[in-house]
C-alpha positions, 0 to 999 in steps of 0.5 A, spaced: 295 270 229 294 269 221 295 274 216 288 276 215 285 274 222 281 281 223 277 278 217 275 272 220 268 271 221 266 271 228 262 265 230 259 269 235 256 273 230 252 267 226 245 269 224 244 262 227 239 256 225 232 256 223 230 252 229 233 255 235 237 250 239 241 250 246 248 251 245 253 245 246 258 245 252 264 243 248 263 244 240 261 251 237 256 252 232 260 251 226 263 245 229 257 242 230 255 243 223 261 240 220 259 234 224 252 234 222 255 234 215 259 228 216 254 224 219 249 225 213 247 220 208 248 225 203 256 225 205 256 218 205 253 217 198 259 221 195 263 215 196 260 211 190 259 217 186 264 218 180 269 224 180 272 224 173 274 216 172 269 211 173 270 205 178 272 199 175 279 201 171 282 202 178 281 202 185 286 208 186 282 213 182 278 219 186 271 218 187 267 224 189 268 223 197 276 223 196 276 229 192 272 232 198 277 230 203 282 233 199 278 240 198 277 240 205 285 239 207 287 245 202 281 249 204 283 248 212 290 249 211 289 256 207 284 258 213 289 257 218 295 260 215 290 266 213 287 266 221 280 265 218 275 260 222 277 253 220 271 250 222 267 254 218 271 253 212 271 245 213 264 245 214 263 248 207 269 244 204 265 238 206 258 240 204 261 243 197 259 237 193 253 233 196 248 236 191 252 232 185 248 227 182 251 220 179 256 220 173 259 227 175 258 233 171 255 229 165 250 227 170 248 234 172 248 237 165 243 232 163 239 233 169 239 240 167 237 239 160 231 235 163 229 240 167 229 245 162 224 242 158 219 244 164 222 251 164 226 249 170 233 247 172 238 243 176 244 246 180 248 242 184 249 248 189 241 249 190 240 241 190 245 241 196 241 247 200 235 243 199 238 236 202 241 240 208 234 244 209 229 238 207 231 231 205 236 229 210 231 227 216 235 225 222 233 229 228 226 229 231 226 236 233 226 239 226 227 237 218 234 237 215 240 238 218 238 245 221 245 248 219 247 255 221 245 261 216 253 262 214 254 254 212 247 254 208 249 261 205 256 258 203 253 252 200 250 256 195 255 262 194 261 258 194 262 258 187 258 264 185 255 271 187 247 273 185 243 279 186 236 280 188 231 277 185 235 273 181 233 266 184 227 267 189 230 261 193 236 264 194 232 271 197 233 269 204 241 269 203 243 276 203 243 277 195 248 282 192 252 281 198 259 277 198 259 271 203 265 271 208 272 270 206 272 262 209 266 261 203 270 264 198 276 260 199 272 254 197 271 254 190 279 256 189 281 250 194 276 246 189 280 248 183 287 246 186 284 239 188 281 237 182 286 240 177 292 236 181 288 230 182 286 229 175 293 230 173 294 224 178 289 219 176 290 221 168 297 219 169 295 213 173 291 211 167 297 212 162 293 218 159 299 223 160 306 224 161 310 229 166 313 232 159 306 233 156 304 237 162 310 241 162 309 243 155 303 246 156 304 249 163 310 253 164 310 253 171 309 246 172 315 245 167 320 249 172 318 245 178 319 238 173 326 241 171 328 242 179 325 235 181 329 232 175 335 236 177 335 234 185 333 226 184 337 224 178 336 217 180 328 217 181 324 213 176 319 217 172 313 215 177 317 218 183 319 224 179 312 225 177 309 224 184 314 229 187 313 234 182 305 234 183 306 235 190 310 241 189 305 243 184 300 243 190 304 247 194 305 252 189 298 253 188 296 253 195 301 258 196 298 262 190 291 262 193 294 264 200 298 270 197 293 272 192 288 273 198 292 277 202 294 281 197 287 283 194 284 283 201 290 288 203 289 292 197 281 293 198 283 296 205 277 291 208 278 291 216 272 286 218 268 280 216 262 285 215 266 289 210 268 283 206 260 282 205 259 289 203 265 289 198 263 289 191 268 283 189 270 277 191 277 278 195 279 270 195 284 270 189 290 266 186 296 270 185 297 272 177 302 267 176 298 261 180 291 264 176 295 263 170 298 256 172 291 254 174 287 256 167 293 252 163 292 246 167 284 246 166 285 247 158 290 242 158 286 237 162 280 238 158 284 237 151 288 231 154 283 228 159 276 230 159 275 230 152 279 223 151 275 218 147 276 213 153 272 217 157 267 220 152 264 213 151 262 212 158 260 219 159 255 219 153 252 212 155 251 215 162 247 221 159 243 216 155 241 212 161 239 218 165 235 221 160 231 214 159 230 213 167 228 220 167 222 219 162 221 212 165 219 215 172 215 221 169 211 217 165 210 212 171 210 216 177 207 210 181 214 206 180 217 211 184 219 209 191 212 210 196 214 216 199 216 219 192 210 217 189 206 220 194 210 226 193 208 226 186 201 227 187 201 234 190 208 236 187 210 236 179 212 229 177 219 232 174 221 235 180 220 229 184 223 225 179 229 230 178 230 229 186 230 222 186 235 221 181 240 226 183 240 223 190 242 216 187 250 213 187 252 211 180 251 204 182 244 205 185 242 208 179 245 202 175 241 197 179 235 202 178 235 202 171 236 195 170 230 193 174 226 198 171 228 199 164 231 193 163 225 189 164 221 193 160 221 191 153 217 197 150 223 202 152 230 202 148 236 201 152 242 206 151 
């Protein structure tokens, strides 16, 4: 039994699927949800979407799919130790990024900017919900993946809560209530994964050293000192990777211990009480939270804002803006199904959905085919 087994969300209490289905003989509903996500086209496309470092410089940088796998490992480990539902946690971790457009957060920000021109917005969690409810077409009996309520709820709530009336599209997902503790783990597991993975990739790109990190993140400095003391003959690369491995352990342990402490302090005893509690109970310990904040500040200053990344990011943003405008003015150039949809749906919505589903490489090919052949439109 895990430390918080009483707070585990019972799969038997699921609110079920939008379209009822017979039970499976050897997989429960959350296991089936996990498998449907893994077999979806949106999940496979993550392999060709940028995480932070664009492909081409190295074959070893994370992409959005490898990042997702790392989040899943961390979240499932925490769930197992805590005694929560590992299958629900894994399904949510695997789905948490499927709504991301090409070119990482720069792509999301630009699509959001384009949609704001029309009084709307782009949010990758909302887009992920629309993917699993409508865009994926793999089953004869229903649209989308027909996931359970709890997985769909967790897709839109894993990173933030919302109140009644805040977004009409979310009104069916218990606004004002917290999601299960399994869903609350995802955002913090994501934080552990990207902080440590981005350090790793930036080190491989010669953008930082272990000493640089230690100077800004005291807890990492303590880990580094211990590693150097234990392995005096190790190379700099070996020391860095050993210290990074231990940093992951420190942060995951901080997530587990912090969640136990906050849940016990809150006095909650059931999954229903988790929902009704006025704030989230998944949390880092104070020291781990401070380390995570310092890591984020360090990465923003040393990596994300670096000129060698900014140039590619700015170029990607310009291309998204240009292709968005191209299809907005020429919806007949969209693929047939999208062009037909644009006849009865605002074209900006259709264009946004089309671009958001692209991989980086498909976006570049489409841009070249459309704008590269049209001399009336400027290239970035």
